[in-house]
Backbone as numpy.savetxt, mean C-alpha at the origin, in Angstrom:
# Nx Ny Nz CAx CAy CAz Cx Cy Cz
-7.54 -12.81 -5.79 -7.31 -13.98 -4.98 -8.65 -14.55 -4.56
-8.83 -15.83 -4.72 -10.07 -16.48 -4.32 -9.97 -16.90 -2.86
-10.89 -16.40 -2.05 -10.90 -16.71 -0.63 -11.76 -17.94 -0.37
-11.39 -18.75 0.63 -12.25 -19.89 0.99 -13.62 -19.40 1.42
-14.69 -20.11 1.08 -16.04 -19.65 1.39 -16.35 -19.60 2.88
-15.65 -20.37 3.69 -15.97 -20.42 5.12 -15.13 -19.47 5.97
-14.31 -18.65 5.34 -13.52 -17.67 6.08 -12.28 -18.22 6.74
-11.88 -19.44 6.37 -10.65 -20.01 6.93 -9.43 -19.33 6.31
-8.31 -19.46 7.00 -7.05 -18.99 6.45 -6.74 -19.75 5.17
-6.04 -19.08 4.26 -5.62 -19.70 3.01 -4.19 -19.26 2.72
-3.39 -20.12 2.11 -2.02 -19.72 1.77 -2.04 -18.67 0.66
-1.11 -17.73 0.72 -0.96 -16.72 -0.32 0.06 -17.18 -1.35
-0.25 -17.00 -2.60 0.71 -17.24 -3.67 1.44 -15.92 -3.91
2.65 -15.82 -3.45 3.41 -14.58 -3.60 4.17 -14.50 -4.92
3.96 -15.48 -5.79 4.67 -15.48 -7.08 3.76 -15.04 -8.23
2.49 -15.42 -8.20 1.57 -15.13 -9.31 0.53 -14.10 -8.89
-0.08 -13.46 -9.90 -1.19 -12.57 -9.64 -0.83 -11.12 -9.39
0.43 -10.75 -9.58 0.85 -9.36 -9.38 0.47 -8.53 -10.60
0.07 -7.29 -10.35 -0.38 -6.38 -11.41 0.45 -5.10 -11.35
0.87 -4.64 -12.50 1.51 -3.33 -12.59 0.41 -2.32 -12.91
0.19 -1.38 -11.99 -0.87 -0.39 -12.18 -0.55 0.50 -13.38
-1.58 0.90 -14.13 -1.36 1.79 -15.28 -0.63 3.06 -14.83
0.41 3.42 -15.58 1.16 4.62 -15.28 2.26 4.44 -14.26
2.36 3.25 -13.68 3.42 3.00 -12.70 4.62 2.37 -13.38
5.81 2.58 -12.84 7.01 2.05 -13.48 7.16 0.54 -13.30
7.98 -0.04 -14.13 8.35 -1.45 -14.02 8.90 -1.70 -12.62
8.46 -2.81 -12.01 8.98 -3.18 -10.70 8.13 -2.73 -9.53
7.08 -1.94 -9.78 6.14 -1.55 -8.72 4.82 -2.25 -9.04
4.43 -3.18 -8.16 3.28 -4.04 -8.46 2.41 -4.21 -7.22
1.17 -4.62 -7.47 0.27 -4.90 -6.35 -0.50 -6.18 -6.63
-1.06 -6.74 -5.56 -1.86 -7.96 -5.64 -3.08 -7.74 -4.76
-4.27 -7.77 -5.33 -5.50 -7.56 -4.57 -5.79 -8.81 -3.75
-6.00 -8.60 -2.45 -6.36 -9.68 -1.55 -7.87 -9.72 -1.30
-8.48 -8.54 -1.15 -9.91 -8.48 -0.84 -10.46 -7.11 -1.19
-11.77 -7.09 -1.43 -12.47 -5.83 -1.61 -12.34 -5.24 -3.00
-12.95 -4.07 -3.15 -12.90 -3.30 -4.39 -13.07 -1.83 -4.02
-12.23 -1.00 -4.57 -12.28 0.44 -4.32 -12.79 1.13 -5.57
-13.94 1.77 -5.48 -14.54 2.49 -6.61 -14.11 3.94 -6.52
-13.07 4.30 -7.27 -12.53 5.66 -7.21 -13.41 6.68 -7.92
-14.35 6.23 -8.74 -15.29 7.15 -9.38 -16.46 7.41 -8.43
-17.05 6.35 -7.88 -18.17 6.49 -6.96 -17.76 6.82 -5.53
-16.44 6.79 -5.27 -15.88 7.13 -3.94 -16.45 6.22 -2.85
-16.49 4.92 -3.14 -16.98 3.95 -2.17 -16.07 2.72 -2.16
-16.27 1.91 -1.15 -15.59 0.62 -1.08 -14.27 0.67 -0.33
-13.62 -0.46 -0.37 -12.32 -0.62 0.28 -11.54 -1.67 -0.50
-10.22 -1.66 -0.33 -9.40 -2.64 -1.02 -8.19 -2.95 -0.15
-7.91 -4.23 -0.01 -6.73 -4.69 0.71 -5.78 -5.31 -0.32
-4.55 -4.82 -0.33 -3.58 -5.30 -1.31 -2.23 -5.56 -0.66
-1.45 -6.37 -1.33 -0.01 -6.41 -1.09 0.60 -5.53 -2.16
1.58 -4.74 -1.80 2.29 -3.90 -2.76 3.76 -4.21 -2.64
4.42 -4.35 -3.78 5.86 -4.62 -3.73 6.62 -3.73 -4.70
7.82 -3.42 -4.27 8.82 -2.77 -5.12 9.92 -3.79 -5.31
10.24 -4.12 -6.52 11.35 -5.02 -6.78 12.66 -4.23 -6.57
13.76 -4.92 -6.30 15.03 -4.21 -6.11 15.33 -3.27 -7.28
15.66 -2.03 -6.95 15.97 -1.02 -7.96 14.78 -0.23 -8.47
13.56 -0.58 -8.06 12.37 0.12 -8.56 12.31 1.54 -8.02
11.87 2.46 -8.87 11.75 3.87 -8.52 10.39 4.39 -8.96
9.63 4.91 -8.01 8.40 5.64 -8.30 8.78 7.11 -8.16
9.01 7.78 -9.29 9.69 9.08 -9.30 8.77 10.29 -9.21
7.59 10.10 -8.64 6.67 11.24 -8.54 5.96 11.23 -7.20
5.43 12.39 -6.86 4.60 12.52 -5.66 3.20 12.05 -6.01
2.58 11.32 -5.09 1.22 10.82 -5.28 0.28 11.50 -4.29
-0.98 11.64 -4.68 -2.03 12.13 -3.80 -3.27 11.31 -4.11
-3.89 10.75 -3.08 -5.10 9.95 -3.26 -6.27 10.66 -2.58
-7.49 10.39 -3.04 -8.68 10.96 -2.39 -9.30 9.96 -1.41
-8.55 8.95 -1.03 -8.99 7.96 -0.06 -7.93 7.79 1.02
-8.32 7.22 2.14 -7.39 6.92 3.23 -6.58 5.70 2.83
-5.30 5.73 3.19 -4.41 4.63 2.85 -3.64 4.22 4.11
-3.88 3.00 4.56 -3.12 2.46 5.70 -2.10 1.48 5.15
-0.87 1.60 5.62 0.22 0.77 5.11 1.04 0.24 6.27
1.33 -1.06 6.23 2.30 -1.63 7.17 3.38 -2.33 6.34
4.61 -1.98 6.61 5.75 -2.57 5.91 5.98 -3.98 6.47
6.01 -4.95 5.58 6.19 -6.35 5.98 7.62 -6.84 5.82
8.31 -6.36 4.78 9.65 -6.86 4.51 10.40 -5.87 3.62
11.71 -5.89 3.71 12.55 -5.06 2.85 12.65 -3.63 3.34
12.97 -2.75 2.40 13.17 -1.34 2.73 12.69 -0.47 1.58
11.96 0.58 1.92 11.50 1.57 0.96 12.08 2.91 1.38
12.65 3.63 0.43 13.21 4.95 0.71 12.24 6.02 0.22
11.81 6.89 1.14 10.97 8.04 0.78 11.95 9.16 0.48
11.88 9.70 -0.72 12.88 10.65 -1.20 12.40 12.09 -1.13
13.35 13.00 -0.91 13.10 14.44 -1.05 13.19 14.80 -2.53
12.84 16.04 -2.86 12.90 16.51 -4.25 14.29 16.37 -4.85
15.33 16.57 -4.03 16.70 16.50 -4.54 17.24 15.07 -4.60
16.40 14.08 -4.25 16.82 12.68 -4.31 17.41 12.14 -3.02
17.63 13.02 -2.04 18.13 12.55 -0.75 17.03 11.81 -0.01
17.41 11.01 0.96 16.45 10.17 1.68 15.77 10.96 2.78
14.47 11.04 2.70 13.65 11.68 3.74 13.39 10.71 4.89
13.08 9.44 4.53 12.79 8.44 5.56 13.08 7.05 4.99
13.64 6.19 5.84 13.82 4.77 5.52 12.66 4.01 6.15
11.90 3.33 5.33 10.73 2.60 5.80 11.10 1.12 5.77
11.08 0.50 6.95 11.45 -0.90 7.07 10.35 -1.68 7.78
10.58 -2.95 7.94 9.60 -3.85 8.55 8.98 -3.26 9.82
7.67 -3.41 9.93 6.86 -2.95 11.06 6.65 -1.45 11.14
7.03 -0.69 10.11 6.63 0.71 10.03 5.16 0.75 9.58
4.41 1.71 10.12 2.98 1.82 9.83 2.61 3.27 9.61
1.67 3.50 8.70 1.11 4.84 8.50 -0.38 4.71 8.20
-1.16 5.66 8.71 -2.55 5.84 8.31 -2.59 7.22 7.67
-2.50 7.24 6.34 -2.38 8.49 5.59 -3.75 8.99 5.19
-4.16 10.16 5.70 -5.46 10.72 5.31 -5.51 11.04 3.82
-6.71 11.14 3.30 -6.89 11.54 1.91 -6.26 12.92 1.69
-5.68 13.11 0.51 -5.14 14.40 0.13 -3.73 14.69 0.59
-3.06 13.75 1.24 -1.70 13.98 1.74 -0.69 13.53 0.68
0.14 14.45 0.19 1.16 14.08 -0.80 2.21 13.14 -0.18
2.66 12.16 -0.96 3.71 11.25 -0.51 4.49 10.74 -1.72
5.76 10.49 -1.50 6.65 10.08 -2.58 7.57 11.23 -2.95
8.47 10.98 -3.86 8.77 9.75 -4.58 9.38 8.68 -3.67
9.39 7.42 -4.18 9.90 6.29 -3.43 10.86 5.47 -4.29
11.84 4.85 -3.61 12.78 3.96 -4.29 13.09 2.79 -3.35
13.33 1.64 -3.93 13.78 0.51 -3.12 15.02 -0.08 -3.76
16.06 -0.18 -2.99 17.31 -0.76 -3.49 17.33 -2.27 -3.29
16.70 -2.75 -2.20 16.75 -4.18 -1.85 15.44 -4.91 -2.09
14.37 -4.17 -2.38 13.05 -4.76 -2.48 12.23 -4.40 -1.25
10.92 -4.45 -1.40 10.02 -4.00 -0.33 8.66 -4.65 -0.54
8.02 -5.03 0.57 6.68 -5.61 0.54 5.85 -4.98 1.64
4.62 -4.55 1.30 3.73 -3.96 2.31 2.31 -4.47 2.13
1.54 -4.34 3.21 0.11 -4.60 3.19 -0.58 -3.24 3.23
-1.50 -3.00 2.30 -2.21 -1.73 2.23 -3.72 -1.95 2.32
-4.37 -1.10 3.08 -5.82 -1.07 3.14 -6.24 0.35 2.76
-7.03 0.46 1.71 -7.47 1.77 1.21 -8.99 1.84 1.31
-9.50 3.01 1.71 -10.94 3.17 1.86 -11.30 4.65 1.88
-12.57 4.92 1.65 -13.09 6.27 1.76 -13.58 6.48 3.18
-13.14 7.55 3.82 -13.37 7.79 5.25 -14.85 7.71 5.65
-15.72 8.27 4.84 -17.13 8.29 5.23 -17.73 6.89 5.27
-17.09 5.92 4.69 -17.60 4.56 4.67 -17.04 3.72 5.81
-15.81 3.95 6.20 -15.17 3.19 7.27 -14.40 4.15 8.17
-14.87 4.42 9.37 -14.15 5.35 10.24 -12.81 4.78 10.69
-11.84 5.64 10.85 -10.51 5.24 11.30 -10.53 4.95 12.79
-9.82 3.93 13.19 -9.61 3.66 14.60 -8.12 3.68 14.85
-7.70 4.40 15.87 -6.29 4.52 16.17 -5.71 3.18 16.58
-4.53 2.89 16.06 -3.87 1.62 16.31 -3.48 1.45 17.77
-3.24 2.54 18.48 -2.79 2.45 19.86 -3.94 2.52 20.87
-5.16 2.56 20.37 -6.32 2.64 21.26 -6.92 1.25 21.44
-7.28 0.93 22.67 -7.88 -0.37 22.95 -9.28 -0.43 22.36
-9.68 -1.62 21.88 -11.05 -1.74 21.38 -12.06 -1.59 22.50
-13.29 -1.17 22.17 -14.31 -0.97 23.20 -14.68 -2.27 23.91
């Protein structure tokens, strides 16, 4: 996404620019809004929108070596147990700051789901608790 040079707000095109990550199933897509995450050099940050189209299933557990913050914007995502039962229903305004190395998934969405994700390596950007007032 091309950002305005002066830092003003810009409309998001929610129809174009979605990418299916290599190895991910059909219907699970992301759109980079800002930044770049270098998973080889373990540096940088990336802000993305992530969506699951209705019926999409990510049928495996994931583990990342970076911190992942997620806020659910719309729809519903089901976090599944090994037997396929629902561990947690993730809906609008749910938030997580997942440390590196924490397993999560599998996930399924029956109605569709949209989230904002910020990923970064901890040594580069320290975490600040969402419920703590700024200094």
